[in-house]
N, CA, C and O atoms as a GROMACS GRO file, in nm:
protein
  452
    1MET      N    1  -0.415   3.193   0.532
    1MET     CA    2  -0.413   3.050   0.550
    1MET      C    3  -0.550   3.004   0.603
    1MET      O    4  -0.631   3.082   0.653
    2LEU      N    5  -0.570   2.877   0.589
    2LEU     CA    6  -0.696   2.816   0.627
    2LEU      C    7  -0.707   2.802   0.779
    2LEU      O    8  -0.608   2.776   0.847
    3ASP      N    9  -0.826   2.820   0.833
    3ASP     CA   10  -0.853   2.791   0.973
    3ASP      C   11  -0.879   2.640   0.980
    3ASP      O   12  -0.993   2.594   0.967
    4TRP      N   13  -0.772   2.564   1.002
    4TRP     CA   14  -0.776   2.419   0.990
    4TRP      C   15  -0.871   2.354   1.090
    4TRP      O   16  -0.937   2.255   1.058
    5LEU      N   17  -0.879   2.408   1.211
    5LEU     CA   18  -0.966   2.348   1.312
    5LEU      C   19  -1.114   2.369   1.278
    5LEU      O   20  -1.195   2.278   1.292
    6GLN      N   21  -1.147   2.488   1.232
    6GLN     CA   22  -1.285   2.515   1.192
    6GLN      C   23  -1.321   2.434   1.068
    6GLN      O   24  -1.431   2.378   1.057
    7TYR      N   25  -1.226   2.427   0.973
    7TYR     CA   26  -1.249   2.349   0.852
    7TYR      C   27  -1.276   2.203   0.886
    7TYR      O   28  -1.367   2.141   0.831
    8ARG      N   29  -1.195   2.147   0.978
    8ARG     CA   30  -1.213   2.007   1.017
    8ARG      C   31  -1.352   1.986   1.076
    8ARG      O   32  -1.420   1.888   1.045
    9LYS      N   33  -1.393   2.078   1.162
    9LYS     CA   34  -1.525   2.068   1.226
    9LYS      C   35  -1.636   2.070   1.121
    9LYS      O   36  -1.728   1.988   1.125
   10GLU      N   37  -1.628   2.164   1.028
   10GLU     CA   38  -1.730   2.174   0.924
   10GLU      C   39  -1.727   2.052   0.831
   10GLU      O   40  -1.832   2.001   0.793
   11LEU      N   41  -1.609   2.007   0.797
   11LEU     CA   42  -1.594   1.892   0.709
   11LEU      C   43  -1.656   1.768   0.772
   11LEU      O   44  -1.733   1.696   0.707
   12LEU      N   45  -1.622   1.742   0.898
   12LEU     CA   46  -1.677   1.624   0.964
   12LEU      C   47  -1.829   1.632   0.976
   12LEU      O   48  -1.897   1.530   0.971
   13GLY      N   49  -1.882   1.754   0.991
   13GLY     CA   50  -2.027   1.772   0.992
   13GLY      C   51  -2.089   1.733   0.858
   13GLY      O   52  -2.191   1.665   0.854
   14ARG      N   53  -2.026   1.777   0.750
   14ARG     CA   54  -2.075   1.743   0.616
   14ARG      C   55  -2.064   1.593   0.589
   14ARG      O   56  -2.153   1.533   0.530
   15ILE      N   57  -1.955   1.534   0.634
   15ILE     CA   58  -1.939   1.390   0.616
   15ILE      C   59  -2.047   1.316   0.694
   15ILE      O   60  -2.098   1.214   0.648
   16GLY      N   61  -2.081   1.368   0.812
   16GLY     CA   62  -2.192   1.310   0.889
   16GLY      C   63  -2.323   1.316   0.812
   16GLY      O   64  -2.403   1.223   0.817
   17GLU      N   65  -2.344   1.427   0.740
   17GLU     CA   66  -2.464   1.439   0.658
   17GLU      C   67  -2.464   1.335   0.546
   17GLU      O   68  -2.567   1.273   0.519
   18ILE      N   69  -2.350   1.318   0.483
   18ILE     CA   70  -2.339   1.216   0.378
   18ILE      C   71  -2.367   1.078   0.436
   18ILE      O   72  -2.434   0.996   0.374
   19GLY      N   73  -2.316   1.054   0.557
   19GLY     CA   74  -2.340   0.926   0.624
   19GLY      C   75  -2.487   0.899   0.649
   19GLY      O   76  -2.532   0.784   0.642
   20LYS      N   77  -2.563   1.004   0.678
   20LYS     CA   78  -2.707   0.986   0.699
   20LYS      C   79  -2.778   0.956   0.567
   20LYS      O   80  -2.873   0.878   0.563
   21LEU      N   81  -2.732   1.019   0.460
   21LEU     CA   82  -2.795   1.001   0.330
   21LEU      C   83  -2.752   0.871   0.262
   21LEU      O   84  -2.828   0.810   0.188
   22SER      N   85  -2.629   0.830   0.290
   22SER     CA   86  -2.573   0.710   0.227
   22SER      C   87  -2.488   0.633   0.328
   22SER      O   88  -2.365   0.632   0.318
   23PRO      N   89  -2.554   0.570   0.425
   23PRO     CA   90  -2.480   0.507   0.534
   23PRO      C   91  -2.382   0.399   0.490
   23PRO      O   92  -2.276   0.383   0.551
   24ASP      N   93  -2.414   0.325   0.386
   24ASP     CA   94  -2.323   0.218   0.342
   24ASP      C   95  -2.194   0.276   0.284
   24ASP      O   96  -2.087   0.215   0.296
   25THR      N   97  -2.203   0.393   0.221
   25THR     CA   98  -2.082   0.458   0.170
   25THR      C   99  -1.988   0.490   0.285
   25THR      O  100  -1.869   0.460   0.278
   26LEU      N  101  -2.041   0.552   0.388
   26LEU     CA  102  -1.959   0.588   0.503
   26LEU      C  103  -1.908   0.463   0.574
   26LEU      O  104  -1.792   0.458   0.617
   27LYS      N  105  -1.993   0.363   0.588
   27LYS     CA  106  -1.952   0.239   0.653
   27LYS      C  107  -1.838   0.172   0.574
   27LYS      O  108  -1.743   0.120   0.634
   28GLY      N  109  -1.848   0.173   0.442
   28GLY     CA  110  -1.743   0.115   0.358
   28GLY      C  111  -1.611   0.188   0.376
   28GLY      O  112  -1.506   0.126   0.385
   29TYR      N  113  -1.618   0.320   0.380
   29TYR     CA  114  -1.496   0.399   0.403
   29TYR      C  115  -1.436   0.367   0.540
   29TYR      O  116  -1.314   0.349   0.552
   30GLN      N  117  -1.520   0.359   0.641
   30GLN     CA  118  -1.470   0.330   0.776
   30GLN      C  119  -1.408   0.191   0.783
   30GLN      O  120  -1.310   0.171   0.855
   31THR      N  121  -1.463   0.096   0.710
   31THR     CA  122  -1.404  -0.039   0.704
   31THR      C  123  -1.265  -0.034   0.643
   31THR      O  124  -1.171  -0.092   0.696
   32LEU      N  125  -1.253   0.037   0.531
   32LEU     CA  126  -1.122   0.052   0.467
   32LEU      C  127  -1.023   0.122   0.559
   32LEU      O  128  -0.908   0.079   0.573
   33SER      N  129  -1.066   0.229   0.621
   33SER     CA  130  -0.979   0.307   0.709
   33SER      C  131  -0.931   0.227   0.829
   33SER      O  132  -0.817   0.243   0.873
   34GLY      N  133  -1.017   0.143   0.881
   34GLY     CA  134  -0.982   0.068   1.001
   34GLY      C  135  -0.910  -0.064   0.976
   34GLY      O  136  -0.864  -0.128   1.070
   35ALA      N  137  -0.901  -0.104   0.849
   35ALA     CA  138  -0.843  -0.235   0.818
   35ALA      C  139  -0.698  -0.248   0.866
   35ALA      O  140  -0.660  -0.352   0.920
   36GLY      N  141  -0.620  -0.144   0.848
   36GLY     CA  142  -0.479  -0.150   0.888
   36GLY      C  143  -0.459  -0.165   1.037
   36GLY      O  144  -0.364  -0.228   1.082
   37GLU      N  145  -0.549  -0.108   1.114
   37GLU     CA  146  -0.538  -0.117   1.259
   37GLU      C  147  -0.546  -0.261   1.308
   37GLU      O  148  -0.488  -0.295   1.411
   38LYS      N  149  -0.617  -0.344   1.236
   38LYS     CA  150  -0.641  -0.481   1.281
   38LYS      C  151  -0.518  -0.570   1.268
   38LYS      O  152  -0.507  -0.669   1.340
   39THR      N  153  -0.427  -0.536   1.179
   39THR     CA  154  -0.309  -0.621   1.162
   39THR      C  155  -0.208  -0.601   1.274
   39THR      O  156  -0.140  -0.695   1.315
   40GLY      N  157  -0.199  -0.479   1.323
   40GLY     CA  158  -0.107  -0.450   1.432
   40GLY      C  159   0.039  -0.441   1.390
   40GLY      O  160   0.127  -0.435   1.475
   41HIS      N  161   0.067  -0.440   1.261
   41HIS     CA  162   0.206  -0.434   1.216
   41HIS      C  163   0.265  -0.294   1.227
   41HIS      O  164   0.384  -0.279   1.254
   42LEU      N  165   0.184  -0.192   1.208
   42LEU     CA  166   0.227  -0.053   1.223
   42LEU      C  167   0.154   0.009   1.340
   42LEU      O  168   0.036  -0.020   1.363
   43ASP      N  169   0.223   0.094   1.413
   43ASP     CA  170   0.154   0.162   1.522
   43ASP      C  171   0.073   0.279   1.465
   43ASP      O  172   0.091   0.318   1.350
   44ALA      N  173  -0.014   0.334   1.547
   44ALA     CA  174  -0.106   0.439   1.502
   44ALA      C  175  -0.032   0.562   1.453
   44ALA      O  176  -0.071   0.623   1.353
   45LYS      N  177   0.076   0.600   1.521
   45LYS     CA  178   0.151   0.718   1.480
   45LYS      C  179   0.210   0.699   1.340
   45LYS      O  180   0.203   0.790   1.258
   46THR      N  181   0.266   0.583   1.314
   46THR     CA  182   0.325   0.556   1.182
   46THR      C  183   0.217   0.559   1.075
   46THR      O  184   0.238   0.616   0.968
   47ARG      N  185   0.103   0.498   1.102
   47ARG     CA  186  -0.007   0.500   1.004
   47ARG      C  187  -0.051   0.643   0.975
   47ARG      O  188  -0.080   0.678   0.860
   48GLU      N  189  -0.056   0.726   1.079
   48GLU     CA  190  -0.099   0.865   1.058
   48GLU      C  191   0.005   0.944   0.981
   48GLU      O  192  -0.030   1.029   0.899
   49LEU      N  193   0.133   0.919   1.005
   49LEU     CA  194   0.238   0.987   0.929
   49LEU      C  195   0.233   0.948   0.781
   49LEU      O  196   0.248   1.032   0.693
   50ILE      N  197   0.210   0.820   0.755
   50ILE     CA  198   0.195   0.774   0.617
   50ILE      C  199   0.071   0.840   0.555
   50ILE      O  200   0.075   0.890   0.442
   51SER      N  201  -0.038   0.840   0.629
   51SER     CA  202  -0.162   0.901   0.580
   51SER      C  203  -0.142   1.048   0.548
   51SER      O  204  -0.194   1.098   0.448
   52LEU      N  205  -0.068   1.117   0.630
   52LEU     CA  206  -0.043   1.259   0.607
   52LEU      C  207   0.040   1.279   0.480
   52LEU      O  208   0.011   1.368   0.400
   53ALA      N  209   0.143   1.198   0.462
   53ALA     CA  210   0.225   1.209   0.340
   53ALA      C  211   0.140   1.184   0.216
   53ALA      O  212   0.152   1.254   0.116
   54VAL      N  213   0.054   1.083   0.223
   54VAL     CA  214  -0.034   1.054   0.110
   54VAL      C  215  -0.133   1.168   0.090
   54VAL      O  216  -0.163   1.204  -0.024
   55ALA      N  217  -0.183   1.226   0.198
   55ALA     CA  218  -0.276   1.339   0.188
   55ALA      C  219  -0.214   1.455   0.111
   55ALA      O  220  -0.281   1.521   0.032
   56VAL      N  221  -0.085   1.479   0.135
   56VAL     CA  222  -0.016   1.586   0.065
   56VAL      C  223  -0.002   1.551  -0.083
   56VAL      O  224  -0.025   1.636  -0.169
   57THR      N  225   0.036   1.427  -0.112
   57THR     CA  226   0.057   1.390  -0.252
   57THR      C  227  -0.074   1.388  -0.330
   57THR      O  228  -0.073   1.407  -0.452
   58THR      N  229  -0.186   1.364  -0.262
   58THR     CA  230  -0.316   1.364  -0.330
   58THR      C  231  -0.387   1.499  -0.319
   58THR      O  232  -0.496   1.517  -0.372
   59ARG      N  233  -0.324   1.592  -0.250
   59ARG     CA  234  -0.376   1.730  -0.236
   59ARG      C  235  -0.515   1.733  -0.173
   59ARG      O  236  -0.606   1.798  -0.224
   60CYS      N  237  -0.529   1.662  -0.062
   60CYS     CA  238  -0.658   1.653   0.007
   60CYS      C  239  -0.652   1.733   0.138
   60CYS      O  240  -0.600   1.684   0.238
   61ASP      N  241  -0.705   1.855   0.136
   61ASP     CA  242  -0.703   1.938   0.256
   61ASP      C  243  -0.775   1.874   0.374
   61ASP      O  244  -0.729   1.882   0.488
   62GLY      N  245  -0.888   1.810   0.346
   62GLY     CA  246  -0.961   1.743   0.454
   62GLY      C  247  -0.878   1.633   0.516
   62GLY      O  248  -0.876   1.617   0.638
   63CYS      N  249  -0.809   1.557   0.432
   63CYS     CA  250  -0.722   1.451   0.483
   63CYS      C  251  -0.608   1.510   0.565
   63CYS      O  252  -0.570   1.455   0.668
   64ILE      N  253  -0.554   1.623   0.519
   64ILE     CA  254  -0.444   1.687   0.592
   64ILE      C  255  -0.487   1.725   0.732
   64ILE      O  256  -0.418   1.691   0.829
   65THR      N  257  -0.600   1.794   0.745
   65THR     CA  258  -0.641   1.840   0.878
   65THR      C  259  -0.674   1.722   0.970
   65THR      O  260  -0.644   1.727   1.089
   66VAL      N  261  -0.736   1.619   0.916
   66VAL     CA  262  -0.770   1.503   1.000
   66VAL      C  263  -0.642   1.430   1.043
   66VAL      O  264  -0.627   1.396   1.160
   67HIS      N  265  -0.552   1.406   0.950
   67HIS     CA  266  -0.434   1.325   0.983
   67HIS      C  267  -0.328   1.402   1.060
   67HIS      O  268  -0.250   1.340   1.133
   68VAL      N  269  -0.321   1.534   1.046
   68VAL     CA  270  -0.234   1.613   1.134
   68VAL      C  271  -0.283   1.599   1.278
   68VAL      O  272  -0.205   1.571   1.369
   69GLY      N  273  -0.413   1.617   1.297
   69GLY     CA  274  -0.469   1.604   1.432
   69GLY      C  275  -0.446   1.467   1.491
   69GLY      O  276  -0.410   1.455   1.608
   70GLU      N  277  -0.465   1.364   1.411
   70GLU     CA  278  -0.445   1.227   1.460
   70GLU      C  279  -0.297   1.197   1.485
   70GLU      O  280  -0.263   1.131   1.583
   71ALA      N  281  -0.211   1.244   1.398
   71ALA     CA  282  -0.067   1.221   1.417
   71ALA      C  283  -0.020   1.285   1.547
   71ALA      O  284   0.053   1.223   1.625
   72LEU      N  285  -0.064   1.408   1.572
   72LEU     CA  286  -0.028   1.476   1.697
   72LEU      C  287  -0.086   1.401   1.817
   72LEU      O  288  -0.019   1.385   1.919
   73LYS      N  289  -0.210   1.357   1.805
   73LYS     CA  290  -0.276   1.283   1.913
   73LYS      C  291  -0.198   1.156   1.949
   73LYS      O  292  -0.193   1.116   2.065
   74HIS      N  293  -0.138   1.095   1.847
   74HIS     CA  294  -0.064   0.971   1.870
   74HIS      C  295   0.085   0.995   1.897
   74HIS      O  296   0.166   0.902   1.891
   75GLY      N  297   0.120   1.120   1.926
   75GLY     CA  298   0.255   1.150   1.973
   75GLY      C  299   0.357   1.189   1.868
   75GLY      O  300   0.476   1.196   1.899
   76ALA      N  301   0.314   1.215   1.746
   76ALA     CA  302   0.410   1.257   1.643
   76ALA      C  303   0.464   1.396   1.677
   76ALA      O  304   0.389   1.485   1.718
   77SER      N  305   0.592   1.413   1.659
   77SER     CA  306   0.654   1.544   1.682
   77SER      C  307   0.649   1.626   1.553
   77SER      O  308   0.622   1.572   1.446
   78ARG      N  309   0.674   1.754   1.564
   78ARG     CA  310   0.681   1.841   1.446
   78ARG      C  311   0.790   1.791   1.352
   78ARG      O  312   0.774   1.796   1.230
   79GLU      N  313   0.900   1.744   1.410
   79GLU     CA  314   1.012   1.695   1.329
   79GLU      C  315   0.973   1.568   1.252
   79GLU      O  316   1.011   1.553   1.135
   80GLU      N  317   0.899   1.478   1.316
   80GLU     CA  318   0.854   1.357   1.247
   80GLU      C  319   0.756   1.391   1.136
   80GLU      O  320   0.761   1.333   1.028
   81ILE      N  321   0.668   1.485   1.164
   81ILE     CA  322   0.574   1.528   1.061
   81ILE      C  323   0.649   1.590   0.944
   81ILE      O  324   0.619   1.560   0.828
   82ALA      N  325   0.746   1.676   0.973
   82ALA     CA  326   0.824   1.739   0.866
   82ALA      C  327   0.898   1.634   0.784
   82ALA      O  328   0.908   1.647   0.662
   83GLU      N  329   0.950   1.530   0.849
   83GLU     CA  330   1.019   1.424   0.776
   83GLU      C  331   0.923   1.347   0.686
   83GLU      O  332   0.957   1.315   0.572
   84ALA      N  333   0.804   1.318   0.737
   84ALA     CA  334   0.703   1.250   0.655
   84ALA      C  335   0.666   1.336   0.535
   84ALA      O  336   0.647   1.285   0.425
   85LEU      N  337   0.655   1.467   0.556
   85LEU     CA  338   0.624   1.558   0.446
   85LEU      C  339   0.738   1.563   0.346
   85LEU      O  340   0.715   1.580   0.226
   86GLY      N  341   0.862   1.549   0.395
   86GLY     CA  342   0.976   1.541   0.305
   86GLY      C  343   0.968   1.420   0.214
   86GLY      O  344   1.006   1.426   0.097
   87VAL      N  345   0.920   1.309   0.267
   87VAL     CA  346   0.899   1.190   0.185
   87VAL      C  347   0.794   1.219   0.078
   87VAL      O  348   0.810   1.178  -0.037
   88ALA      N  349   0.687   1.289   0.116
   88ALA     CA  350   0.584   1.324   0.018
   88ALA      C  351   0.640   1.410  -0.093
   88ALA      O  352   0.608   1.390  -0.210
   89VAL      N  353   0.724   1.507  -0.057
   89VAL     CA  354   0.785   1.593  -0.158
   89VAL      C  355   0.872   1.510  -0.252
   89VAL      O  356   0.866   1.528  -0.374
   90ALA      N  357   0.952   1.421  -0.196
   90ALA     CA  358   1.039   1.336  -0.278
   90ALA      C  359   0.957   1.247  -0.371
   90ALA      O  360   0.992   1.228  -0.488
   91MET      N  361   0.846   1.193  -0.319
   91MET     CA  362   0.761   1.107  -0.403
   91MET      C  363   0.698   1.186  -0.517
   91MET      O  364   0.688   1.136  -0.629
   92ASN      N  365   0.656   1.308  -0.488
   92ASN     CA  366   0.599   1.390  -0.595
   92ASN      C  367   0.703   1.421  -0.700
   92ASN      O  368   0.673   1.418  -0.820
   93ALA      N  369   0.824   1.452  -0.658
   93ALA     CA  370   0.932   1.479  -0.754
   93ALA      C  371   0.963   1.353  -0.833
   93ALA      O  372   0.984   1.358  -0.954
   94GLY      N  373   0.968   1.239  -0.764
   94GLY     CA  374   0.994   1.113  -0.832
   94GLY      C  375   0.885   1.079  -0.932
   94GLY      O  376   0.913   1.034  -1.043
   95ALA      N  377   0.761   1.101  -0.893
   95ALA     CA  378   0.649   1.075  -0.984
   95ALA      C  379   0.657   1.167  -1.105
   95ALA      O  380   0.629   1.124  -1.217
   96ALA      N  381   0.694   1.292  -1.083
   96ALA     CA  382   0.708   1.385  -1.196
   96ALA      C  383   0.818   1.338  -1.290
   96ALA      O  384   0.806   1.350  -1.412
   97LEU      N  385   0.926   1.286  -1.234
   97LEU     CA  386   1.035   1.235  -1.317
   97LEU      C  387   0.989   1.114  -1.397
   97LEU      O  388   1.018   1.105  -1.517
   98VAL      N  389   0.919   1.021  -1.334
   98VAL     CA  390   0.867   0.903  -1.405
   98VAL      C  391   0.772   0.946  -1.516
   98VAL      O  392   0.780   0.895  -1.628
   99TYR      N  393   0.681   1.038  -1.487
   99TYR     CA  394   0.586   1.081  -1.589
   99TYR      C  395   0.653   1.167  -1.696
   99TYR      O  396   0.603   1.175  -1.809
  100SER      N  397   0.764   1.232  -1.663
  100SER     CA  398   0.841   1.301  -1.766
  100SER      C  399   0.898   1.200  -1.864
  100SER      O  400   0.898   1.224  -1.985
  101ALA      N  401   0.946   1.086  -1.814
  101ALA     CA  402   0.996   0.980  -1.902
  101ALA      C  403   0.882   0.928  -1.990
  101ALA      O  404   0.903   0.901  -2.108
  102ARG      N  405   0.763   0.914  -1.933
  102ARG     CA  406   0.647   0.870  -2.012
  102ARG      C  407   0.614   0.972  -2.120
  102ARG      O  408   0.581   0.936  -2.233
  103ALA      N  409   0.622   1.101  -2.084
  103ALA     CA  410   0.594   1.206  -2.182
  103ALA      C  411   0.696   1.200  -2.297
  103ALA      O  412   0.660   1.217  -2.414
  104MET      N  413   0.822   1.177  -2.263
  104MET     CA  414   0.924   1.166  -2.369
  104MET      C  415   0.899   1.043  -2.455
  104MET      O  416   0.925   1.046  -2.576
  105ASP      N  417   0.849   0.935  -2.396
  105ASP     CA  418   0.812   0.817  -2.471
  105ASP      C  419   0.700   0.852  -2.570
  105ASP      O  420   0.700   0.807  -2.685
  106ALA      N  421   0.604   0.931  -2.523
  106ALA     CA  422   0.495   0.976  -2.611
  106ALA      C  423   0.549   1.065  -2.724
  106ALA      O  424   0.504   1.056  -2.838
  107VAL      N  425   0.647   1.150  -2.691
  107VAL     CA  426   0.710   1.233  -2.794
  107VAL      C  427   0.772   1.145  -2.901
  107VAL      O  428   0.754   1.169  -3.020
  108ASN      N  429   0.844   1.041  -2.857
  108ASN     CA  430   0.906   0.948  -2.951
  108ASN      C  431   0.800   0.880  -3.037
  108ASN      O  432   0.818   0.867  -3.158
  109ALA      N  433   0.691   0.836  -2.977
  109ALA     CA  434   0.585   0.769  -3.051
  109ALA      C  435   0.522   0.861  -3.154
  109ALA      O  436   0.496   0.820  -3.267
  110HIS      N  437   0.499   0.986  -3.115
  110HIS     CA  438   0.434   1.082  -3.204
  110HIS      C  439   0.527   1.129  -3.316
  110HIS      O  440   0.482   1.163  -3.425
  111SER      N  441   0.655   1.129  -3.288
  111SER     CA  442   0.750   1.180  -3.388
  111SER      C  443   0.813   1.068  -3.471
  111SER      O  444   0.898   1.092  -3.556
  112GLY      N  445   0.768   0.944  -3.445
  112GLY     CA  446   0.817   0.831  -3.522
  112GLY      C  447   0.955   0.783  -3.484
  112GLY      O  448   1.021   0.715  -3.563
  113GLY      N  449   0.999   0.816  -3.367
  113GLY     CA  450   1.132   0.766  -3.335
  113GLY      C  451   1.158   0.763  -3.193
  113GLY      O  452   1.266   0.723  -3.151
   0.00000   0.00000   0.00000
């Protein structure tokens, strides 16, 4: 398995390098990331749990290590994290089902019926 803490440290270092080379790119990302905090409709823990579920569905290891750390920092329990991950699993299965229907639609189109 991955050494998640070391990976996070190295990743954030590389992102810092990108920020030095392309500061507006990093600034734009930070603006997007911080936008939800300004509304105050969701608390930080909920945002991190959502972020973690999305990280799993998009298969982003960097996102996983960052959002696990943040979710724990904001008081998420292992059980809450597992439940959020269950939502991610269900969404992936649901998306596969939807795209299976699209594939069958393509089969119909290609086969003339």
